[in-house]
BAFI-3210 file (N, C-alpha, C; in Angstrom, 3 decimals, decimal comma, padded with zeros to 6 digits):
// residues 307
n [1|2|3|4|5|6|7|8|9|10|11|12|13|14|15|16|17|18|19|20|21|22|23|24|25|26|27|28|29|30|31|32|33|34|35|36|37|38|39|40|41|42|43|44|45|46|47|48|49|50|51|52|53|54|55|56|57|58|59|60|61|62|63|64|65|66|67|68|69|70|71|72|73|74|75|76|77|78|79|80|81|82|83|84|85|86|87|88|89|90|91|92|93|94|95|96|97|98|99|100|101|102|103|104|105|106|107|108|109|110|111|112|113|114|115|116|117|118|119|120|121|122|123|124|125|126|127|128|129|130|131|132|133|134|135|136|137|138|139|140|141|142|143|144|145|146|147|148|149|150|151|152|153|154|155|156|157|158|159|160|161|162|163|164|165|166|167|168|169|170|171|172|173|174|175|176|177|178|179|180|181|182|183|184|185|186|187|188|189|190|191|192|193|194|195|196|197|198|199|200|201|202|203|204|205|206|207|208|209|210|211|212|213|214|215|216|217|218|219|220|221|222|223|224|225|226|227|228|229|230|231|232|233|234|235|236|237|238|239|240|241|242|243|244|245|246|247|248|249|250|251|252|253|254|255|256|257|258|259|260|261|262|263|264|265|266|267|268|269|270|271|272|273|274|275|276|277|278|279|280|281|282|283|284|285|286|287|288|289|290|291|292|293|294|295|296|297|298|299|300|301|302|303|304|305|306|307]
n.u [000,859|000,737|002,126|000,537|-000,735|-002,976|-002,962|-000,836|-001,707|-003,619|-002,510|-000,496|-002,662|-003,478|-001,700|-000,076|-000,680|-000,579|-001,240|-004,007|-003,411|-004,758|-005,661|-006,044|-006,772|-008,547|-010,346|-010,031|-010,179|-010,104|-009,784|-007,531|-005,413|-005,718|-003,660|-001,859|-001,873|-001,514|000,208|001,039|003,144|002,711|005,461|008,203|010,743|008,099|007,407|006,759|004,870|004,219|002,200|002,125|-000,585|-000,842|000,217|002,936|005,111|006,977|006,326|004,736|005,219|006,713|007,400|009,758|011,190|014,881|015,329|015,116|012,439|013,997|016,311|018,081|019,757|018,443|019,865|022,080|020,795|019,992|017,165|015,994|014,013|013,348|013,642|015,521|014,897|015,368|017,100|016,477|017,965|018,367|016,971|016,824|015,844|013,823|014,106|012,305|012,676|011,031|010,215|010,800|009,386|006,604|003,512|001,801|003,309|005,140|003,508|004,002|005,323|008,125|008,399|009,053|011,313|012,595|013,571|014,244|016,128|014,568|013,532|012,932|011,283|011,278|009,047|008,676|007,302|005,219|006,130|008,715|007,906|006,469|008,932|010,239|008,007|008,220|010,924|011,223|009,109|010,110|009,192|007,839|007,140|005,052|003,782|002,071|-001,201|-001,869|-002,102|-001,939|-004,551|-005,978|-005,601|-006,975|-009,289|-009,754|-010,733|-011,023|-011,597|-013,802|-017,338|-018,054|-016,026|-014,352|-015,924|-016,037|-013,613|-012,887|-012,806|-014,222|-014,141|-014,202|-014,419|-014,928|-017,512|-019,209|-018,950|-021,599|-023,384|-022,785|-024,514|-023,437|-023,839|-023,089|-023,765|-024,967|-027,307|-028,588|-027,531|-027,848|-030,599|-030,518|-028,786|-030,576|-032,566|-031,993|-031,212|-033,595|-034,995|-033,056|-033,390|-036,283|-036,421|-034,541|-036,256|-038,807|-037,873|-037,278|-035,340|-034,168|-033,219|-030,648|-029,670|-026,366|-023,987|-020,915|-018,806|-020,324|-023,026|-025,866|-026,859|-027,500|-030,119|-030,956|-031,804|-029,571|-027,814|-025,705|-025,318|-023,531|-024,434|-023,607|-024,863|-026,009|-026,543|-027,847|-028,144|-027,603|-026,246|-025,796|-022,836|-020,355|-019,561|-018,400|-016,088|-015,011|-012,189|-012,589|-014,749|-013,788|-011,910|-013,730|-015,646|-014,165|-013,716|-013,613|-015,089|-017,714|-020,891|-020,891|-022,776|-023,269|-025,812|-027,269|-029,091|-029,894|-030,090|-031,908|-034,709|-034,570|-036,858|-037,664|-039,849|-040,147|-037,796|-037,201|-036,170|-037,059|-036,829|-037,113|-038,536|-036,151|-033,617|-032,844|-030,087|-028,374|-025,273|-025,235|-023,413|-021,016|-017,882|-015,333|-012,453|-009,153|-008,533|-010,703|-011,008|-010,119|-007,596|-009,423|-009,217|-005,666|-003,573|-002,026|001,149|002,298|004,817|007,178|008,416]
n.v [-001,367|002,544|005,348|007,334|010,973|010,607|008,064|008,534|010,026|008,598|006,490|008,204|009,273|006,903|006,511|006,173|008,532|010,736|014,005|015,888|019,402|022,007|025,152|028,161|030,452|032,163|030,926|028,504|027,648|026,191|023,623|021,045|023,316|024,153|023,188|020,784|018,105|018,406|017,612|017,170|015,777|015,572|015,869|016,105|017,816|018,968|017,802|018,621|017,069|017,698|016,796|017,162|017,831|017,309|014,939|013,634|012,896|011,396|010,022|011,533|014,647|015,557|017,367|017,465|018,410|018,589|017,143|014,456|013,271|012,215|013,241|012,934|014,086|014,097|013,897|012,376|009,742|007,986|006,506|003,945|004,436|007,107|010,249|012,962|016,695|019,152|021,584|023,267|025,586|027,167|029,974|030,287|031,912|032,939|034,390|036,225|037,402|036,541|033,194|031,308|028,838|026,593|027,874|026,908|025,278|026,455|027,966|026,178|025,750|024,032|023,580|026,206|028,254|029,971|029,733|026,877|023,816|022,379|020,113|018,791|016,386|013,628|010,712|007,225|005,002|003,282|001,513|003,027|005,235|004,390|004,259|006,214|007,665|006,156|006,684|009,383|009,919|008,674|006,153|002,812|001,543|-001,104|-000,983|000,812|001,084|001,014|-000,832|-002,506|-003,352|-001,809|000,626|003,489|002,357|001,299|003,670|004,533|002,659|000,705|001,002|-000,906|-002,625|-001,433|-001,492|-004,737|-004,876|-004,209|-004,469|-006,394|-005,552|-007,299|-006,690|-003,810|-001,610|-002,767|-001,421|-001,906|-001,905|000,832|001,916|000,895|-000,652|-004,004|-006,501|-006,445|-006,317|-004,828|-002,888|-001,643|-000,896|001,389|002,998|003,539|004,539|006,643|008,284|008,568|010,190|012,408|013,357|014,573|016,308|018,289|018,522|019,258|021,742|023,284|022,308|020,418|017,043|014,868|011,392|010,503|008,912|008,139|010,768|011,592|011,790|012,544|015,175|018,016|020,949|024,452|026,786|029,111|028,022|025,581|022,125|019,709|016,781|014,735|011,961|010,425|007,619|006,309|003,781|004,322|006,744|010,554|010,837|009,889|009,193|007,445|008,113|008,001|007,968|009,699|010,764|012,693|014,181|015,807|016,815|018,936|020,557|023,440|024,472|024,331|024,141|022,259|019,666|018,185|015,386|013,632|011,020|010,012|007,636|005,579|003,378|-000,402|-002,613|-006,390|-008,013|-011,286|-011,528|-009,251|-006,337|-003,235|000,542|002,851|006,096|008,148|010,868|014,212|015,666|018,491|019,939|022,378|023,975|022,756|022,402|020,859|019,861|018,616|018,175|016,785|014,181|010,642|008,076|005,019|002,141|000,321|-000,654|-003,447|-004,780|-008,015|-009,827|-011,937|-015,082]
n.w [-000,254|-000,850|000,732|002,254|002,855|004,452|005,242|006,808|008,501|010,625|011,226|012,813|014,741|016,171|017,401|020,847|023,067|021,358|020,045|018,416|017,005|016,822|014,532|015,800|014,413|011,426|008,806|009,447|011,782|014,671|013,666|012,337|010,083|006,856|005,105|006,238|008,306|011,809|014,749|018,473|020,648|024,229|025,711|028,024|026,529|024,450|021,801|018,208|015,013|011,720|008,970|005,971|003,723|000,896|-001,250|-002,381|-005,329|-004,574|-002,129|000,890|003,117|005,501|008,857|011,038|014,446|014,361|016,717|018,758|021,256|023,294|022,713|020,849|017,207|014,289|012,305|012,095|012,317|010,218|008,770|006,288|003,413|003,828|003,363|003,557|002,820|002,822|005,429|008,130|009,901|013,595|013,132|010,628|007,576|005,174|001,452|001,556|004,266|005,859|007,714|006,280|005,670|005,621|006,753|008,224|009,532|010,782|012,854|015,162|018,074|018,354|015,762|014,732|012,927|013,906|016,860|016,374|015,199|012,038|010,087|006,904|005,630|003,242|002,894|002,339|002,671|004,644|006,592|006,827|008,049|010,390|011,823|012,044|013,800|016,148|016,666|016,861|019,167|020,980|021,200|021,725|018,788|018,549|020,339|019,733|018,426|015,610|012,783|009,764|008,753|010,281|009,476|008,498|009,171|011,642|014,005|016,482|019,885|020,405|022,281|023,048|023,365|025,155|027,296|027,447|028,317|030,833|034,248|036,643|040,180|043,018|045,884|045,781|044,800|041,748|038,474|037,238|039,113|039,370|037,525|034,925|032,365|031,735|030,725|027,303|025,855|028,420|027,795|025,427|025,450|027,506|026,507|023,582|024,343|026,306|024,247|022,897|024,575|024,533|021,927|021,748|023,562|021,983|019,881|020,990|021,251|018,635|016,703|014,179|014,172|013,823|013,867|014,548|015,827|015,564|015,257|017,811|018,855|018,287|015,689|015,740|014,527|014,382|012,832|012,262|014,126|014,733|017,201|018,233|019,685|022,312|023,941|027,187|028,906|032,234|034,739|036,841|039,693|038,961|038,134|036,733|033,424|030,388|028,066|024,663|022,935|020,376|020,541|022,484|021,272|019,561|020,944|022,055|019,869|018,893|016,896|016,456|018,800|021,350|023,353|026,413|027,161|029,939|030,861|033,897|036,726|035,197|034,460|034,509|033,177|032,515|030,214|028,881|027,957|027,005|027,341|028,675|029,030|031,211|032,605|035,008|035,251|033,480|032,606|031,276|030,018|028,487|025,830|026,616|027,644|028,120|029,968|030,449|033,236|034,284|033,283|033,273|032,709|031,652|030,431|029,687|026,893|026,874|025,824|025,605|026,470|024,185|024,591]
ca.u [000,019|001,561|001,879|-000,048|-000,647|-004,125|-002,641|000,124|-002,520|-004,563|-001,247|-000,389|-003,778|-003,199|-000,160|-000,237|-000,659|-000,468|-002,912|-004,221|-003,175|-006,168|-005,870|-006,523|-007,729|-008,838|-011,459|-010,082|-010,150|-010,946|-010,249|-006,110|-004,930|-005,657|-002,746|-001,316|-002,305|-000,893|000,052|001,938|003,112|002,756|006,686|009,291|010,372|007,266|007,443|005,393|005,032|003,156|002,110|001,374|-002,089|-000,599|001,373|004,369|005,598|007,460|005,121|004,372|006,440|006,547|008,128|009,900|012,197|015,908|015,962|013,816|011,772|015,343|017,484|019,098|019,539|017,684|020,985|022,550|019,719|019,498|016,053|016,080|012,895|013,238|015,011|015,847|014,546|015,773|017,170|016,097|018,634|017,702|017,448|016,573|015,144|013,378|014,704|011,695|013,016|010,191|010,152|011,128|008,813|005,191|002,796|000,788|004,162|005,529|002,602|004,014|006,732|009,010|008,911|009,295|013,031|013,020|014,716|014,828|016,181|013,623|014,093|011,365|011,510|010,103|008,698|007,898|006,645|004,447|007,117|009,617|006,984|005,885|009,988|009,972|007,427|009,169|012,438|011,043|008,765|010,728|008,030|008,173|005,793|004,200|003,222|001,018|-002,611|-001,884|-001,653|-002,078|-005,705|-006,980|-005,770|-008,540|-010,679|-010,460|-010,426|-011,410|-012,306|-015,447|-017,404|-018,197|-014,663|-014,181|-017,053|-015,695|-012,047|-012,987|-011,878|-014,812|-013,707|-015,355|-014,024|-015,162|-018,474|-018,742|-019,384|-022,734|-024,197|-023,235|-025,157|-022,953|-024,114|-021,758|-024,870|-024,750|-028,774|-029,212|-026,496|-027,930|-031,582|-030,046|-028,366|-031,049|-033,788|-031,233|-031,250|-035,059|-035,412|-032,547|-034,273|-037,097|-035,839|-034,397|-037,728|-039,615|-037,000|-037,361|-034,214|-034,087|-032,072|-029,944|-028,540|-024,995|-023,434|-019,798|-018,095|-020,560|-024,740|-026,660|-026,636|-029,226|-029,652|-031,815|-031,550|-027,745|-027,200|-025,384|-024,794|-022,648|-024,925|-023,247|-025,777|-024,878|-027,633|-026,960|-029,226|-027,045|-026,517|-025,262|-021,491|-019,338|-019,844|-017,402|-015,648|-014,145|-011,070|-012,668|-015,874|-013,266|-011,541|-015,032|-016,322|-012,932|-013,468|-014,220|-015,710|-019,123|-021,451|-021,126|-023,811|-023,364|-026,654|-027,101|-029,889|-029,247|-031,280|-033,143|-035,477|-034,564|-037,414|-037,414|-040,627|-040,379|-036,569|-036,953|-035,663|-037,586|-036,234|-038,157|-037,726|-034,658|-033,711|-032,150|-029,278|-027,889|-024,657|-025,045|-021,838|-020,083|-016,634|-014,435|-011,255|-008,466|-008,283|-011,768|-010,614|-008,879|-007,559|-010,028|-007,623|-004,767|-003,203|-000,654|002,259|002,474|006,184|006,971|009,693]
ca.v [-000,284|003,550|005,692|008,881|011,871|010,099|006,966|009,044|010,803|007,514|005,987|009,003|008,941|005,689|006,224|006,477|009,980|011,729|014,883|016,609|020,235|023,038|026,019|029,403|031,504|031,715|030,461|026,842|027,843|025,098|022,380|021,389|023,818|023,284|022,153|020,349|017,234|018,812|016,635|017,040|014,917|016,117|015,354|017,579|019,089|019,241|017,706|018,430|016,840|018,060|015,838|018,031|016,899|017,254|014,382|014,001|011,589|009,619|009,805|012,260|015,587|015,805|018,488|017,743|018,746|018,000|016,948|013,888|013,805|011,644|013,917|012,564|014,168|012,985|013,490|011,163|008,573|007,544|005,474|003,526|004,691|008,351|011,525|014,828|017,544|020,550|021,718|024,868|025,595|028,198|031,425|030,381|032,773|032,880|034,818|038,023|038,141|035,798|031,968|030,258|027,350|027,157|029,039|026,333|024,093|027,307|028,181|024,789|026,269|023,269|023,582|027,483|028,005|030,855|029,205|025,424|023,219|021,500|019,076|018,768|015,178|012,996|009,303|006,528|003,299|002,911|000,926|004,135|006,273|004,213|004,046|007,582|008,344|005,496|007,288|010,929|010,290|007,849|004,842|001,506|001,291|-002,285|-000,839|001,237|000,864|000,702|-002,269|-002,376|-003,945|-001,140|002,038|003,989|001,641|001,813|004,958|004,468|001,670|001,154|001,303|-002,124|-002,949|-000,771|-002,841|-006,199|-005,102|-003,440|-006,141|-005,612|-005,625|-008,168|-005,318|-002,386|-001,171|-003,166|-000,585|-002,121|-001,354|002,376|001,943|001,049|-001,914|-004,792|-006,757|-005,591|-006,136|-003,583|-001,391|-001,022|-000,626|002,122|003,842|004,456|005,243|008,162|009,098|009,290|011,343|013,868|013,799|014,538|017,206|019,187|018,843|020,148|023,448|023,763|021,912|019,148|016,123|013,505|010,350|010,181|007,806|008,227|010,195|012,230|011,510|013,446|016,376|018,987|022,265|025,558|028,579|029,405|027,459|023,467|021,618|018,050|016,337|013,530|011,334|008,913|006,830|005,275|003,389|004,658|008,180|011,614|010,611|009,551|008,545|007,011|008,480|007,362|009,368|010,832|011,701|013,869|015,416|016,427|018,089|019,600|021,442|025,036|025,428|024,371|024,225|020,803|019,674|016,592|015,124|012,474|010,583|009,230|007,277|004,981|002,149|-001,227|-004,044|-007,187|-009,032|-012,175|-011,293|-007,909|-005,202|-001,493|001,500|004,125|007,207|008,678|012,395|014,488|016,779|019,031|020,509|022,740|024,537|021,755|022,813|019,303|019,711|017,235|017,575|015,599|013,327|009,709|006,706|003,951|001,351|000,993|-001,973|-003,930|-005,898|-009,142|-009,981|-013,401|-015,704]
ca.w [000,322|-001,175|002,085|001,460|004,179|004,852|006,201|007,989|009,556|010,848|011,831|014,135|015,466|016,398|018,208|022,061|023,668|020,192|020,532|017,371|017,096|015,981|014,433|016,715|014,009|010,247|007,955|009,956|013,389|015,946|012,826|011,483|008,910|005,584|004,001|006,873|009,903|013,052|016,046|019,364|022,144|025,545|026,633|028,103|025,645|023,846|020,087|017,128|013,702|011,141|007,948|004,879|002,758|-000,798|-001,274|-003,547|-006,347|-003,875|-000,829|001,689|003,209|006,858|009,388|012,475|015,028|014,223|018,053|019,057|022,684|023,927|022,795|019,749|016,115|013,151|010,945|012,464|012,539|009,229|008,609|005,195|002,968|004,621|002,573|004,189|001,648|003,590|006,889|008,601|011,292|014,456|012,958|009,106|007,122|003,972|000,867|001,760|005,620|006,602|008,336|005,269|005,931|005,584|007,771|009,322|010,144|012,016|013,905|016,323|018,857|018,414|014,025|014,276|012,518|014,652|017,847|016,610|013,744|011,649|009,167|006,383|005,085|002,306|003,371|001,051|003,046|006,143|007,563|007,289|008,742|011,684|012,267|012,627|015,219|017,253|016,747|017,215|020,252|022,373|021,935|020,835|017,682|018,550|021,411|019,597|017,987|014,744|011,932|008,237|008,670|011,361|008,993|007,889|009,323|013,169|014,611|017,958|020,106|020,655|023,618|023,384|023,831|026,495|028,448|027,754|028,885|032,094|035,404|037,989|041,034|044,113|047,122|045,193|044,101|040,487|037,405|036,983|040,078|039,416|036,512|033,722|032,123|031,127|029,402|026,155|025,392|028,737|027,598|024,169|025,777|028,092|025,023|022,631|026,034|026,631|022,863|022,588|025,309|023,779|020,647|022,123|024,240|021,359|018,753|021,360|020,842|017,449|016,632|013,242|015,179|012,843|014,570|014,048|015,974|015,644|017,009|018,484|018,854|017,548|014,874|016,207|013,890|014,311|012,370|012,167|015,496|015,028|017,836|018,249|021,119|023,053|024,981|027,907|029,908|033,547|035,412|038,472|040,047|037,922|038,859|035,826|032,234|029,230|026,634|023,587|022,234|019,041|021,221|023,373|020,243|018,592|022,141|022,089|018,498|019,371|015,726|016,706|020,207|022,137|024,296|026,976|027,365|030,479|031,393|034,796|037,244|034,284|035,324|033,454|033,594|031,753|029,909|027,971|027,579|026,183|028,295|028,456|029,870|031,398|033,953|034,867|035,435|032,447|032,872|030,087|029,640|027,185|025,486|027,319|028,506|028,517|030,705|030,383|034,793|034,405|032,640|033,982|031,798|031,788|030,140|028,958|026,282|027,187|024,964|026,227|025,758|023,463|024,802]
c.u [000,746|001,017|001,494|-000,539|-002,118|-003,831|-001,841|-000,709|-003,058|-003,235|-000,690|-001,589|-003,697|-001,945|-000,659|000,233|-000,756|-001,884|-002,920|-003,807|-004,007|-005,658|-006,966|-007,293|-007,832|-009,519|-011,339|-010,026|-011,132|-010,719|-008,022|-006,311|-005,105|-004,790|-001,600|-002,011|-001,347|-001,024|001,231|001,844|003,516|003,918|007,123|010,291|009,254|007,515|006,537|005,637|004,044|003,130|001,622|000,493|-001,841|000,603|002,139|004,395|006,039|007,171|004,816|005,398|006,036|007,661|008,277|011,403|013,490|016,343|015,048|013,688|013,361|016,439|018,592|018,800|019,093|019,028|021,422|021,960|019,216|018,225|016,026|014,294|012,739|014,575|014,895|016,038|015,139|015,744|016,962|016,938|018,108|018,171|017,167|015,730|015,092|013,772|013,637|011,876|011,889|010,878|011,533|010,877|007,203|004,665|002,115|001,992|004,771|005,239|002,781|005,016|007,819|009,603|008,850|010,667|013,656|014,449|014,648|015,668|015,518|014,200|012,612|011,922|010,584|010,189|007,938|006,889|005,937|005,391|008,178|008,861|006,781|007,540|010,577|009,318|007,957|010,453|012,131|010,427|009,195|010,098|008,069|006,743|004,922|003,529|001,990|-000,199|-002,672|-001,071|-002,157|-003,807|-006,521|-006,604|-006,606|-009,472|-010,960|-009,699|-010,996|-012,020|-013,400|-016,166|-017,778|-016,840|-013,880|-014,598|-016,227|-014,014|-012,081|-013,323|-013,586|-014,553|-014,677|-015,596|-014,668|-016,717|-018,398|-019,452|-020,639|-023,838|-023,843|-024,105|-024,668|-022,662|-023,240|-022,931|-025,038|-026,344|-029,081|-028,683|-026,851|-029,458|-031,396|-029,675|-029,597|-032,504|-033,231|-031,355|-032,506|-035,082|-034,317|-033,225|-035,676|-037,325|-035,753|-035,657|-038,017|-038,678|-036,710|-036,313|-034,623|-032,874|-031,957|-029,530|-027,731|-024,131|-022,291|-019,282|-018,665|-022,310|-025,969|-026,736|-028,107|-028,700|-031,121|-031,531|-029,928|-026,823|-026,933|-025,000|-024,601|-023,654|-024,736|-024,084|-025,404|-026,279|-026,945|-028,366|-028,919|-026,904|-025,740|-024,221|-020,484|-019,912|-018,497|-017,437|-015,215|-013,113|-011,663|-014,301|-015,340|-012,836|-013,459|-015,556|-015,346|-013,403|-014,155|-015,020|-017,228|-019,626|-021,684|-021,935|-023,765|-024,845|-027,186|-028,277|-029,306|-030,725|-032,312|-033,157|-035,646|-035,906|-037,744|-039,009|-040,126|-038,709|-036,194|-036,852|-036,302|-036,985|-037,274|-037,808|-036,797|-034,796|-032,738|-031,505|-028,503|-026,695|-024,514|-024,013|-020,779|-018,579|-016,380|-012,881|-010,358|-008,464|-009,641|-012,095|-009,639|-008,840|-008,430|-009,376|-006,762|-004,392|-001,702|000,051|002,160|003,852|006,453|008,317|010,369]
c.v [000,975|004,524|007,189|009,450|011,284|009,010|007,127|009,675|009,664|006,924|006,998|008,900|008,080|005,343|006,422|007,827|011,091|012,373|015,589|018,139|021,318|024,301|026,881|030,402|031,394|031,710|029,006|026,537|026,787|023,513|022,312|022,811|023,201|022,567|021,152|019,680|017,647|017,804|017,364|015,988|015,503|015,465|016,992|016,917|018,459|018,725|018,107|017,788|017,269|017,357|017,310|017,185|016,774|016,211|013,909|012,623|010,709|009,608|010,940|013,619|015,530|016,568|018,034|018,673|018,341|016,984|015,998|013,866|013,201|012,374|013,911|013,621|013,061|012,798|012,750|009,541|008,389|006,489|005,228|003,968|006,396|009,183|013,178|015,746|018,927|020,533|022,903|025,090|026,784|029,230|031,548|031,576|032,790|034,142|036,312|038,191|037,058|034,506|031,435|029,060|027,632|027,340|027,844|025,502|025,611|028,167|027,060|025,320|025,076|023,132|024,941|027,616|028,804|030,504|027,672|024,973|022,188|020,823|018,574|017,121|014,581|011,353|008,692|005,354|003,983|002,591|002,060|005,077|005,629|004,161|005,265|008,061|007,407|005,863|008,378|011,139|009,701|007,181|003,728|001,748|000,117|-002,101|000,230|000,604|000,332|-000,569|-001,964|-002,342|-002,545|000,239|002,571|003,160|001,697|002,946|005,162|003,057|001,702|001,339|-000,117|-002,905|-002,585|-001,550|-003,940|-006,528|-004,778|-004,623|-005,262|-006,334|-006,312|-007,042|-004,245|-002,754|-001,536|-001,957|-000,765|-001,428|000,465|002,753|001,937|-000,705|-002,901|-005,971|-005,795|-005,512|-004,710|-002,547|-000,691|-000,032|001,153|003,686|004,780|004,941|006,805|009,003|009,569|010,238|012,678|014,229|014,514|016,367|018,827|019,372|019,512|021,720|023,943|023,305|020,430|018,332|014,986|012,404|010,215|008,749|007,861|009,610|011,413|011,688|011,883|015,071|017,480|020,870|023,217|026,904|028,140|028,550|025,481|023,089|019,861|017,899|014,753|013,190|010,249|008,629|006,247|004,982|003,830|006,538|008,896|011,848|010,521|008,914|008,375|007,446|008,227|008,343|010,475|011,413|012,983|015,008|015,882|017,472|018,764|020,929|022,366|025,438|024,894|023,581|022,437|020,720|018,090|016,140|013,843|011,922|009,583|008,493|006,565|003,668|001,133|-002,216|-004,744|-008,100|-009,671|-011,697|-010,104|-007,254|-003,963|-000,812|002,694|005,204|007,699|010,136|012,662|015,564|017,074|019,917|020,847|023,866|023,806|022,067|021,530|019,882|018,569|016,862|016,471|014,439|011,959|008,451|005,552|002,510|001,314|-000,700|-002,456|-005,270|-006,876|-009,449|-011,556|-014,137|-015,675]
c.w [-000,323|000,297|001,544|002,859|004,790|005,998|007,180|008,961|010,476|011,606|013,208|014,914|016,509|017,501|020,051|022,507|022,618|020,278|019,390|017,736|016,483|015,674|015,364|016,080|012,802|009,964|008,756|011,032|014,094|014,806|012,550|010,456|007,615|004,757|004,919|008,261|010,682|014,213|016,954|020,578|023,230|026,440|027,375|027,346|024,491|022,398|019,629|015,755|012,896|009,205|006,861|003,735|001,469|-000,666|-002,654|-004,585|-005,229|-002,437|-000,104|002,115|004,734|007,437|010,742|012,887|014,642|015,807|018,789|020,703|023,428|023,731|021,777|018,428|014,916|012,149|011,068|012,504|011,212|008,811|007,071|004,841|003,030|003,886|003,459|002,874|002,010|005,213|007,242|009,678|012,085|013,930|011,132|009,085|005,990|002,739|001,148|003,533|006,464|007,143|007,538|005,041|005,964|006,744|008,740|010,042|011,489|012,957|015,272|016,554|018,628|016,535|013,918|014,254|013,495|015,966|017,648|015,107|013,694|010,537|008,277|005,522|004,135|003,012|002,855|001,177|004,843|007,058|007,960|008,549|010,075|012,383|013,040|013,537|015,704|017,743|017,638|018,304|021,794|022,399|021,235|020,187|017,741|019,610|021,613|018,760|016,577|014,068|010,349|007,813|009,645|010,324|008,295|008,280|011,293|013,508|015,727|018,530|020,787|021,754|024,031|024,090|024,943|027,672|028,780|028,257|030,144|033,042|036,387|039,415|042,208|045,410|046,793|044,908|042,393|039,632|037,045|038,115|040,514|038,334|034,880|033,168|031,429|030,264|028,725|025,720|026,717|028,295|026,758|024,480|026,525|027,272|024,225|023,521|025,955|025,218|022,579|023,233|025,150|022,824|021,243|023,029|023,009|020,206|019,533|021,612|020,256|016,397|015,481|013,850|013,833|013,857|013,684|014,395|016,469|014,872|018,045|017,849|018,155|016,821|015,244|015,038|013,761|013,881|011,934|013,148|014,894|016,280|018,058|019,984|021,171|024,061|025,780|028,912|030,581|034,395|037,039|038,644|039,069|038,729|037,497|034,483|030,956|028,344|026,020|023,112|021,467|019,505|021,621|022,653|019,563|019,744|022,438|021,177|018,809|017,817|015,925|018,261|020,200|022,984|024,900|027,475|028,684|030,950|032,707|035,774|036,451|035,106|034,045|033,677|032,333|031,447|028,632|027,729|027,253|027,117|027,658|029,736|029,962|032,746|033,689|034,866|034,242|033,003|031,278|030,362|028,567|027,051|026,523|027,194|029,117|028,672|030,784|032,400|035,095|034,210|033,395|032,968|032,380|031,402|029,495|028,158|026,453|026,320|025,558|025,881|025,484|024,305|024,063]
res [m|k|l|t|s|d|i|a|k|s|m|t|e|l|t|a|r|i|q|p|v|f|a|l|q|g|i|r|k|g|q|h|l|e|k|s|y|r|y|q|f|p|s|s|p|t|r|h|i|a|i|m|r|e|d|t|r|n|g|i|t|v|y|i|n|n|i|s|v|l|g|n|e|f|s|s|s|k|i|d|g|i|d|i|t|e|m|y|p|a|g|y|e|g|k|n|g|n|k|g|i|a|g|s|v|a|r|l|s|s|l|n|p|k|d|n|d|v|v|r|l|t|i|s|s|e|s|s|f|s|k|l|l|e|w|y|f|g|i|d|s|k|n|s|n|f|s|n|d|q|i|n|i|q|e|e|s|s|l|d|e|i|y|e|n|m|s|l|s|e|s|d|q|s|d|e|s|l|g|y|q|i|d|p|k|k|r|k|c|v|e|l|y|a|e|d|c|a|i|q|y|y|v|n|r|g|f|s|v|e|r|k|g|k|p|y|d|l|l|c|i|n|d|n|l|t|i|h|v|e|v|k|g|t|t|g|l|l|n|k|v|i|l|t|r|n|e|i|i|d|a|k|n|i|n|w|q|s|d|l|f|i|v|h|g|i|l|l|t|e|s|n|g|v|w|q|a|s|g|g|k|q|h|l|l|a|k|w|q|l|k|d|i|d|l|s|p|l|t|f|e|y|r|v|p|k|e]
***
């Protein structure tokens, strides 16, 4: 498979701890800039990577800082399938006295040649790009989530997978006792009931509503107002909800309004093997502001060493 910018984007997003960097101004406010996919690794020092969206004849164009997270120079770390096409030493200026580098790249602190040594690379294969991510961010790519079968297909772990991987402690309250259903039939019943409640809420307020599913549940439109609504249902108390990575990314995007609609205290009853939901209390966080301090990791993927 030929390496493209979209494949590289998917590989980067499936690498642990990589975070997208969004534009803060201009027509692309709240999104990646039009010319490149931009990401950062929250380490010390912070390192950015910019993947240019326009593919070249020989592969893709990528910008990195010349020094990796672990303090190694790229110029002495030759990787097969990667060619250096330009070096931008600290203090570099273009012919017109500007930064001499793409604006979407220079806006990233570690890729601004005013203070950093920056490298422009041409990368021709997926394996080469994988090795670059491993070298640059000081991670083991074997511990990342991407594989050839997953690229452009698996964008996030499904909630079903998250629930299946959750362990229930006998000494503590189980997640099911707190309202998070392990049984898939119960869980689906609760989810659909909560969505129906949310749809009725927004329809009553003059919105047209469309079920989306991923990366958010409902698209609500009224005149010039567009809202992405994430819906959560629980039989327990108003305490915590489970979010996937893509739900978090969508909620943090400032290009649109995001709401979090929660139905808690839902009652479940069974009749002839069919579960029905009713009751519950509705809680709306309009103009939802999702903060990292309120997020806690739920599961980790561990690669078992082979003997």
